[in-house]
N, C-alpha and C positions, 0 to 999 in steps of 0.2 A: 358278623361272620368271623372276624378275627378272634373273638372270644371263643368261638367253637374250635378254631384251629389251636389256640393256646390250650384249651381244655384237653384236646387229644394229644398234644405234644408231650405233656407231662402231668400225670395225675398221681397224687400222693395217696398211697394206701397204707394204713397202719395195721399190721397184722396182729401184733400184740403190744401191750404197753411197754415191754422191755426191748422189743425188737427195733432194729433200724427201719425207718420207713422204706417201703418198696415203691418203685415207680412202675406204672403201667403205661403201655404205649399202644397206639391204634394200628389199624391194618396197614396203612401206607408205610409207616415206619418199620413194621414187622417185615413187610415185603422187601423194603430197601435193605434192611439189616441181613435178612436171610438169603436174599437173591431169588426167592421163590415167588411164583404167582399165587393168586388167590386159590385156585383149584388145587395146586400142589400143597399149599398150607393145610387146607381142609382135608385132603387125602392123608397127609401126615398125622393130623390130629386123630382121624378115624383109625389109623393103623397103630397109634400110640407111639409114633416116632417123632412127633413135634409137640411142643408145649401147648396145652389146652388154653382156651380163653377164660377170662374172668368176667363175670357180670359186674359192671361198675355203675350201672344205672338202669332205669327201666327199659331203655332202648339202646344201650351202649355196652360194648364189650371191649376188652383190651387184653394184652398179654404182659405178664411180669417181665421186666427187662432182665432181671437176674436169671430167670428160667431160659430166656433166649440166649443170654451169654453162656450159660452152662451148656445149652444145646450146641452152640457154635464151638465151644471148647472141646466137647465130645467129638464133634465132626472133625475138627483139626487133629485130634489125637488118633483118629481112625485112619488117617492118611498114611 
């Protein structure tokens, strides 16, 4: 069970050979970081106002932490 939690906490995704590796995070961390619930996150994705998920395995998705950080920065700038 701890291996699965470690898997979700930090997954390294290499986008291109020259790029810095990106981190993906699971739903619990996304909800904690954004302060939104599951339904609000999915509504935001459908409306195009929240970062979409990435397929990282046959039955797993995550969201890129840099996309989430950008989303938060955009929200802070709109205040």
